[in-house]
Structures are given as structure tokens and as C-alpha cells.
C-alpha positions as CSV (number, residue, x, y, z in Angstrom):
1,M,-22.6,-26.2,-0.9
2,N,-22.2,-29.0,1.4
3,K,-19.3,-29.9,3.7
4,E,-18.0,-32.8,1.5
5,R,-18.0,-31.1,-1.7
6,I,-15.7,-28.4,-0.6
7,L,-13.5,-30.8,1.3
8,S,-13.3,-32.3,-2.5
9,L,-12.2,-29.5,-4.1
10,I,-9.7,-28.2,-2.0
11,V,-8.2,-31.9,-1.9
12,L,-8.3,-31.5,-6.1
13,M,-6.9,-28.3,-6.0
14,I,-4.1,-29.0,-3.4
15,L,-3.6,-32.3,-5.8
16,I,-3.1,-30.1,-8.9
17,S,-0.3,-27.7,-7.1
18,F,1.7,-30.2,-6.2
19,T,1.5,-31.4,-9.8
20,L,2.5,-27.8,-11.2
21,V,5.5,-27.8,-8.7
22,G,8.0,-29.6,-11.0
23,Y,6.9,-27.3,-14.1
24,V,7.1,-23.9,-12.1
25,G,10.8,-22.3,-11.3
26,F,13.0,-19.1,-11.3
27,E,15.1,-18.3,-13.4
28,K,17.2,-15.0,-13.3
29,D,15.7,-11.5,-14.5
30,D,18.3,-10.5,-17.6
31,N,16.0,-7.4,-18.3
32,F,16.2,-5.7,-15.1
33,S,19.1,-3.3,-15.3
34,E,17.5,-1.7,-18.7
35,R,13.9,-2.1,-16.8
36,A,16.0,-0.3,-13.3
37,K,17.1,2.3,-15.6
38,I,13.9,3.2,-17.3
39,A,12.4,3.6,-13.7
40,L,14.6,5.4,-12.6
41,R,14.7,7.8,-15.4
42,D,11.2,7.8,-15.5
43,S,10.8,9.2,-11.8
44,G,13.3,11.8,-12.4
45,N,11.3,13.0,-14.8
46,K,8.1,13.0,-13.1
47,L,10.1,14.5,-9.8
48,L,11.6,18.1,-12.1
49,L,7.9,18.1,-13.7
50,S,6.5,18.3,-10.0
51,L,8.8,21.1,-9.2
52,G,7.9,23.2,-12.4
53,D,10.8,22.0,-14.4
54,S,10.6,20.7,-17.9
55,T,13.6,21.6,-19.4
56,S,16.8,20.3,-17.2
57,L,18.7,17.2,-18.2
58,I,18.4,14.1,-16.5
59,M,22.0,12.9,-16.7
60,P,22.9,8.9,-17.6
61,V,21.3,6.6,-14.7
62,I,24.8,4.7,-13.3
63,E,24.7,1.1,-12.3
64,L,27.0,0.7,-9.6
65,D,26.8,-3.2,-9.0
66,E,23.7,-5.5,-10.4
67,N,21.7,-4.2,-7.6
68,T,22.8,-0.6,-7.0
69,F,22.0,2.3,-9.4
70,E,22.7,6.0,-9.2
71,L,20.3,8.8,-10.9
72,S,21.7,12.5,-11.0
73,F,20.5,16.2,-12.3
74,Q,22.1,18.4,-14.5
75,N,21.0,21.2,-12.2
76,K,20.3,21.8,-8.6
77,L,17.1,21.4,-6.7
78,R,14.7,20.8,-4.0
79,I,13.5,17.5,-2.9
80,E,10.3,16.8,-1.3
81,P,10.6,13.4,0.9
82,A,7.0,12.9,0.4
83,S,6.8,13.6,-3.7
84,L,10.4,11.3,-4.3
85,V,8.7,8.5,-2.1
86,S,5.2,8.2,-3.8
87,I,7.1,9.3,-7.6
88,L,10.0,6.6,-7.3
89,G,7.7,4.3,-6.0
90,Q,4.7,4.7,-8.1
91,S,7.8,4.2,-11.3
92,L,9.0,0.8,-10.0
93,V,5.7,-1.2,-9.1
94,D,5.0,0.7,-13.1
95,S,8.2,-1.6,-13.9
96,N,7.5,-4.9,-12.4
97,L,10.8,-4.2,-10.2
98,P,11.5,-5.7,-6.5
99,Q,9.3,-3.5,-3.7
100,S,12.2,-4.0,-1.4
101,Y,14.8,-1.6,-1.7
102,I,16.7,1.4,0.1
103,V,16.9,5.0,-1.1
104,E,19.7,7.4,-0.4
105,I,19.7,11.0,-1.3
106,I,23.2,11.8,-1.5
107,E,25.0,15.8,-1.8
108,M,27.0,16.2,-4.5
109,G,29.3,18.6,-3.5
110,S,30.1,16.7,0.2
111,G,29.2,13.3,-0.4
112,E,27.1,12.8,2.6
113,V,23.6,11.6,2.8
114,A,21.2,14.1,2.9
115,Y,18.6,12.1,3.4
116,S,17.3,8.1,3.3
117,Y,14.7,5.5,3.9
118,E,14.1,1.7,3.4
119,V,10.8,0.1,1.6
120,K,10.0,-3.4,2.2
121,S,7.6,-5.6,0.2
122,D,5.7,-5.9,3.5
123,S,4.8,-2.2,3.7
124,E,4.3,-2.0,7.4
125,K,7.7,-2.9,8.0
126,S,9.0,-0.3,5.3
127,I,10.8,3.0,7.4
128,V,10.3,6.3,5.8
129,P,11.4,8.7,8.2
130,C,10.8,13.0,8.4
131,I,8.6,12.6,5.2
132,G,7.6,16.4,5.7
133,R,11.2,17.7,6.1
134,N,11.9,19.6,2.6
135,L,15.5,19.3,1.6
136,P,17.1,22.8,0.6
137,L,18.3,23.5,-2.8
138,D,21.7,21.9,-3.6
139,S,23.0,19.1,-6.5
140,Y,21.8,15.9,-5.2
141,K,22.0,12.4,-6.8
142,V,19.7,9.3,-5.5
143,K,21.0,6.0,-5.1
144,I,18.9,3.1,-4.6
145,H,19.7,-0.6,-3.9
146,F,17.4,-3.1,-4.5
147,M,17.1,-5.9,-2.1
148,G,16.8,-9.9,-2.5
149,E,16.6,-12.3,-6.0
150,R,16.4,-10.8,-9.2
151,T,14.2,-13.3,-10.7
152,I,11.0,-14.0,-12.7
153,L,8.9,-16.8,-12.5
154,T,9.3,-19.5,-15.1
155,I,6.8,-22.6,-16.7
156,D,8.1,-25.4,-18.7
157,K,6.6,-24.8,-22.2
158,E,5.4,-28.2,-22.7
159,Y,3.1,-28.3,-19.5
160,S,2.2,-24.1,-20.0
161,L,-1.5,-25.4,-20.1
162,L,-1.7,-26.8,-16.6
163,P,-2.3,-23.5,-14.9
164,L,-5.0,-22.9,-17.0
165,V,-6.4,-26.0,-15.9
166,F,-5.6,-25.6,-11.9
167,I,-7.2,-21.4,-12.6
168,G,-10.3,-23.3,-14.1
169,F,-10.6,-25.4,-11.1
170,V,-10.5,-23.2,-8.6
171,G,-12.3,-20.8,-10.2
172,F,-15.1,-23.7,-10.3
173,G,-14.5,-23.8,-6.8
174,L,-14.8,-20.1,-6.3
175,L,-18.1,-20.1,-7.9
176,Y,-19.8,-22.4,-6.0
177,W,-18.5,-20.2,-2.9
178,K,-19.5,-17.1,-4.0
179,K,-23.1,-18.9,-4.9
180,G,-23.3,-19.7,-1.1
181,K,-22.1,-16.7,0.5
182,D,-24.7,-14.3,-1.6
183,K,-27.8,-16.5,-0.6
184,A,-26.3,-16.0,3.3
185,S,-25.7,-12.2,2.6
186,K,-29.5,-12.1,1.5
187,V,-31.2,-12.9,5.4
188,G,-30.0,-9.5,6.3
189,M,-29.5,-6.4,4.6
190,S,-26.3,-3.7,5.7
191,S,-26.3,-0.2,5.2
192,F,-24.6,1.1,2.3
193,S,-23.4,4.5,0.5
194,K,-23.3,5.1,-3.1
195,I,-20.2,6.0,-4.9
196,G,-20.6,6.4,-8.2
197,N,-22.4,2.9,-9.7
198,Y,-21.0,1.0,-6.7
199,R,-22.8,0.6,-3.3
200,F,-20.0,0.8,-0.6
201,Y,-20.8,-1.6,2.7
202,P,-18.1,-0.2,4.9
203,E,-19.4,-2.5,7.8
204,E,-18.4,-5.6,5.4
205,N,-15.5,-4.0,3.9
206,K,-16.8,-4.5,0.5
207,L,-17.8,-2.8,-3.0
208,V,-20.8,-4.3,-4.7
209,K,-21.4,-3.5,-8.2
210,G,-24.2,-4.7,-9.7
211,N,-23.9,-9.1,-9.3
212,N,-20.3,-8.3,-8.3
213,T,-18.7,-7.9,-5.1
214,I,-15.0,-6.5,-4.6
215,E,-13.2,-7.4,-1.0
216,L,-11.8,-4.6,0.5
217,T,-9.0,-4.7,3.1
218,A,-9.3,-2.9,6.8
219,K,-7.4,0.2,5.8
220,E,-8.7,0.1,2.1
221,C,-12.0,0.3,3.6
222,E,-11.3,3.1,6.1
223,L,-9.7,5.3,3.1
224,L,-12.7,4.5,1.4
225,R,-15.0,5.6,4.0
226,I,-12.9,9.2,4.7
227,F,-13.1,9.3,0.7
228,S,-17.1,8.7,0.6
229,E,-17.8,11.3,3.5
230,K,-16.3,13.9,1.2
231,P,-16.8,13.2,-2.4
232,N,-15.1,15.6,-4.9
233,Q,-13.1,17.2,-2.0
234,I,-9.3,17.8,-1.6
235,I,-8.4,15.6,1.7
236,K,-4.5,16.0,2.7
237,R,-2.0,13.0,3.0
238,D,-1.4,14.0,6.4
239,L,-5.4,13.9,7.4
240,L,-5.1,9.9,5.9
241,I,-2.0,9.5,7.4
242,K,-3.4,10.3,10.9
243,E,-6.5,9.0,10.5
244,V,-5.7,5.5,8.9
245,W,-2.3,5.0,10.7
246,E,-2.1,6.9,13.5
247,D,1.1,8.5,12.3
248,N,3.5,10.4,15.0
249,G,5.4,12.0,12.9
250,V,7.1,9.0,11.0
251,F,5.1,7.4,7.6
252,V,5.4,3.8,7.6
253,G,6.4,3.3,4.1
254,R,4.5,3.6,0.8
255,S,1.3,2.3,2.6
256,L,-0.9,5.4,1.4
257,D,0.3,5.2,-2.3
258,T,0.4,2.1,-2.7
259,F,-3.6,1.8,-1.0
260,I,-4.4,4.7,-3.1
261,S,-3.2,2.8,-6.0
262,K,-5.1,-0.6,-5.1
263,I,-8.5,1.1,-4.7
264,R,-7.9,3.1,-8.4
265,K,-7.8,-0.5,-9.7
266,K,-11.2,-1.3,-8.0
267,F,-12.9,1.6,-9.7
268,Q,-11.1,0.8,-13.1
269,D,-14.9,-0.2,-14.6
270,D,-16.7,2.9,-14.0
271,D,-15.3,6.0,-15.9
272,S,-17.4,8.1,-13.9
273,I,-15.3,7.7,-10.8
274,T,-11.5,9.3,-10.3
275,I,-9.0,9.4,-7.6
276,V,-7.2,12.3,-7.9
277,T,-3.7,12.6,-7.3
278,V,-2.8,16.4,-5.8
279,H,0.9,17.1,-5.5
280,G,2.1,17.9,-2.6
281,V,-1.3,18.3,-1.1
282,G,-3.1,14.8,-0.8
283,Y,-6.2,13.2,-3.0
284,K,-9.6,14.0,-4.5
285,L,-12.6,11.1,-5.0
286,D,-13.6,13.2,-8.2
287,I,-17.3,11.2,-9.2
288,S,-18.6,13.0,-12.4
């Protein structure tokens, strides 16, 4: 694909982007409160199940203000920060809730904060201290405060086809770009390892299945390299964190769980591949 054609496509996509600006906006998310309460109850249920408790009640979620919610439990429990961070984070992702928030674990009796952490949309800037220090059996409540605007993307219905037109042009441009890239890749062959029906190229940060190429970030690639070297074996969280983030006792955010979730999606077309969560221990790349 010559430079003139690439330049023409870029100019065209920029013009369409400016056209869309007038018809795309944000409005207040009116269902935020309901979705937040559902996500907290879901995380509370999973937290109790991870402790082997399938009978005690989760108390009604309290909305302290429009951005702050409180979750409490009928009985005393032990809280493992690692499990709480992972479970709560996944529930919020599944409910499409903001990924910037502060969590406080409060002792019911004293009202003191027993543990807290902060998660930001840029996971590298999150702060999750002392993740390996478990809280003793006690009565706790979990308070979460969401940060940022509670808005959702909206598009003027009269111009609802414009995004499809834009996506079509982008796809057209990417198709030509991919063809050029595929031709270039045939010049030299890199080493790869097999993962199910996929070929994993660690030096090129990519997965290949048939004619489809899936790009990987540096950390996704590093995690997948570790899994590919030990298929069907449990790999401890601490090892993954140390190898990929060089952690020194403070786990920076939900990075590990977030990247594991992203890797799972890349294998969603192959039922023979599963990344299994072993609660409280780590993960396993299960290849049947």
C-alpha cells in the first residue's frame, strides 16, 4: 500500500471524525445507582463463597451519596485483600461501572478503617498496599467511592448510521494495512510455540490463528510466555506479579487480574483453552 493511499485514508477518517463530533455526546447515567448496588451484592456473594460461606446474608447495599455505596454482612468474616480486590474489580468490570474508585474496609465496632486501596482507570497508577496481609475475623463493611463523572456515551438517533460509516472506512483502511503487514511478515519467519490452535510469537507480541493475527501488549505477552512454558500447571499470583511487575511487597492495582481477563478474551474462540482461577493461589492455563 503506497504512502499516497495511506495519507488519503487518514485524511478521510479525520474528516468523518469531525463530522461525528456534532452528534456524539454524553449524558448522565440514570441507572448507575442500580447497577452499582447489583455489582456490590454480586461481589459480596462471591466473597462469602470464596470463604466457604453459602448461608449467611448480605445486608442491603446503602447509597451514602450519588458516588458512594456501602456493603455489609450479617456475620463476621475474614477478609483476604487479594480476593477482595480481584472479586470486586471483576464485578465492577462486568457491570460496566467506572474504573476509578477508592475502597475502604471499616471495622463495624470501632468505625476505624482496617484496610483501603485506590484503583484508577490507568491501572499502573493504582495503589493497592499490603495485599498479602489478611484481616482477622470481625464484623466489617465495605465502602466504595466512585470518582469522575457518571456519564454514558450518546449518539443522536437521526445520525445513528454515521458511526457505522466511520467504522466501515476504518475497517477498509485496516484491511489494506493488514495485507501489507502480512506480506512483510512472510519475508522472515519467527519462532513460535503452540497454544491449542494458536501460534504464539513472544518476540513479536502476537497470537496467530489461521489467517487472524491478535496483537498483544508487552505485559500480556510476558504473562502468556510464563503460562505457555508451564501449561496445565498452577502458577502462583506472587510469581506472576514478581516476574511481570517486579513487585516489592506492594501490588500496583488490579493489573494482574485485568490482564488475565484480557488474555481470556483473546482465546474465546477456542474451547480447548481456559485460564482457570485458583482462588487464593493463582492461575492455570488449561489446555484440553
